[in-house]
N, C-alpha and C positions, 0 to 999 in steps of 0.2 A: 504494500500500500504506500501511497505517497500523497502529498497535499497539492491541490491545484487551486489557483486563485480565481475568484469570480467577482464580477461587477454586474449586479442585477439592476436593470432600469427601474426607476422609482414606480413606474406604472405596474410593475410585477411584484413589488416588495411585499404587498399584502399576503402573498402566497408563502412567504418565508416564515419560519418560526421566529418569535419575538427577538431573540438574541442576534438575529442576522438581518433585521430589517433596516440596518444602515446601508445594506446593499453590497458592501465590500467585505469579503471573508474568504477563508480557505475551506476546502472540503476534501475529504478523503476519497481517493480513487485508486482502483486496482490498475495495474499496468496495462490491462487489456480493455479498460473502460473507454467508451466513446464520449465525446462531448455531450451528446444527447443523453446518455445514461447519467452523467454527472449532473446535468441540469435538472432532470427529473428526480434524481435522488435528493435534491434539496427542496423539492416540493413544487416545482414549476412544470406543468404539463407542456409537452412540446407543441400542442395545439395553440398555446398562448405565446409562442416564441416566434419572433421575426428573424432578423439577422443575428448571427453569431460572429463576432470578430475578435481576432487576437492581433493587437497592433492595428495596422492598416489592412490586414488580410481577412477576408471572409472565410470562415471554416464551416464545413458541413457537420450536421448532427451525427453523421456516421463516422466522422474522422476520429482517430484515436486521440484522447486527451493528452496534452503535452504541456511543456513549460510555457509561461506567458500568462498574462491576465486576460481572461475571457470576458468580453462584454456581451451581455444578454439583453437584446432589445425586444420590445413587445411586437406582436404581429401588426402590420400596417393596417390602418383603417382608411377607407372602406376596404374590407378584405375580399379578395377575389375568391370565387368558388368554382368548383368543377363544372357545375351546371348554372346557367343563367336564364331566367331569374332563379335565385337560390331556392332550394326546397329543404325544409327542415323536418326533423324528427325530434320530439321532446320526450323526456323521461317522465316518470310518474309524478315527480314533485313540481312540475311546471304546468299544471292544468289551467291555472288562471292565465298564464302567458299564452298558451295555445289559442285560447278563445280571442284574445286581443289581436294576435297575429292574423287569425282567420277573418276577424272583423275588418282588418285593413287589406284583405285580399291576398295575403301571403300564404303560400302553400305550406301548411304545417300539419304533420301527422302526429298522432298521439296514441301510444300503445301502453296504457298503464299496467296491463297485465304481463308485459314482456319482461324477462330478466335481462341482465346485462349482455350475455352472449347473443340473445335474440335481437336486442336493440342494435347491436353492432352489425349483425347480419342484415337486418332491414335497411339500415343506413347505407351499407355497401351495395345491396341489391337494387335499391331505388335511387341511388345517387343523392342522398340527403345528408345535410350537415346535422350531426347529433348535438343537440343543445342540452346541457346538464349542469348541475352544480356539484357533481361528483367527480373529483379529480382522478380517482382510481379508474373510473369508467373511461376517461379520456386517454389513459395510458395503454389501453389495449392496442396491440400492434396491428390488428386487422381492421381497425377503424380508419377509413380513408380521410374523413374530415369531421372535426368536432369543435366545439367552443364551450368554454366555461362561462356560464351566465353570471354576471355580477348583480348584486342586490338581492334583498330578501322580499321586498314588496313588488307586486306585479308591475306597477308603473315604472319602477326603477329597472326591472328586468327588461321591460319592453324598450325603454330608452337605450339600454346597453346593446341589445340585439340590433335595433335600428341604426344606431351610431356605428356599430361594428361592420354591418353588411350593407347598409343603405339600399335595401331592396326597393324595387318599384312597388308603389302602393296602388291598390284598386279597391277602395272601401266599398262595402256593401255588395260584393260580388261572390262571397263564399259563405257557406253555412257555418255558423260558429259551433254548431253541435258536432258535425262530422267532417267539415272541410270541403264538402262537395260544392260544385258550381251552382249559382242561383240563376234561374231563368224567369224572365218576366211572364206573369200570367194575368189573364183577365180577371177583374174583380168578381165576375159572376162564377168563375170556376172555383173560387175559394169561399164563396159566401156561406156555405154550409159548415165550413171549418173554423170560422172566426165568429166573434160575437156580432149580433146585428148592428150594434152601434159602430163597431169598427168598419164593417162593410159599407155603412152609410157615410162615414166620415172620411175614409181614405179611398182613393181611386187606383193607386199603384201598389201592386203586390208582386212578390217573387216566391218561387218554390225551389227548394233544393232538389236537384236532379237525382241525388243519391238517396236521401232519406225521406224526402217529401215534406220537410218542415216548411211552413209558410212564414214569410217575413213581410213587414211593411214599416215605413218610416214614421213611427208613431210617437207617442208622448215621451218614450225613452230616448228619443233623439236629442233632447235638451241635455241629457247626461253624456251621451256618447259622442255627439258632434265635437265637443272640445277635445276629446281623446284623439279623434281623427285629425283635427287641426294641429294639435301638438305633435303628433307623429310625423306629419308632413314637414313641420318645421325642423324636427330632428334630422330627418333624411336630407332636407335641403341644405342644412348647415354642414353636414358631413361631406356632402358632394361638393359644396362650395369650398370647403377647407382643403380638399384634395387637389384642387386645380392649380 
């Protein structure tokens, strides 16, 4: 074993144990350890890491750890994804976030019954970015793309995902219950499925093509419209900052 020197970017230091949150420290490494192994061993998932540099040279996560001070930068925002627009898969602890993403028209799958191996399999098979707050899940080698969601409140989590990926938004086009696409339907088609007062008051309705749930822009819009407006602002700011 030998000691290697690390310099962790301030944006990633919350992932370190308290005694290391100054960002500069040494960590033990075996002679065969890679830089990626060392970074993960101190608590930083590689999904959260951007450039690794030693001096002026960029090094790969698969390169063997060596002498020199390793600078660990966060992933660049907005983050590129293998598929565009990005498609997400959320773990069991992010049920509130999945509904917000679907409200904004973002493709977000939710499999609360799936265990960790199954989540990784689905993410890989469907080309989805796995969103989670579980660092251990993000360390699975067979996971193509993942992201650690910051924040404990749903609003903070949504801001983090929108800022990180800046996905295109299409509010009111997906079912918040299952994620299916919404199709416009005539009010007469859904009259028997909504309250009489609703069918008399509103003229525009939509139905989920997957589960059949009926939607309309009703009284709840006063609560939801500010969420949509804020989300658009977050995405616009991130896109503007990257130019």
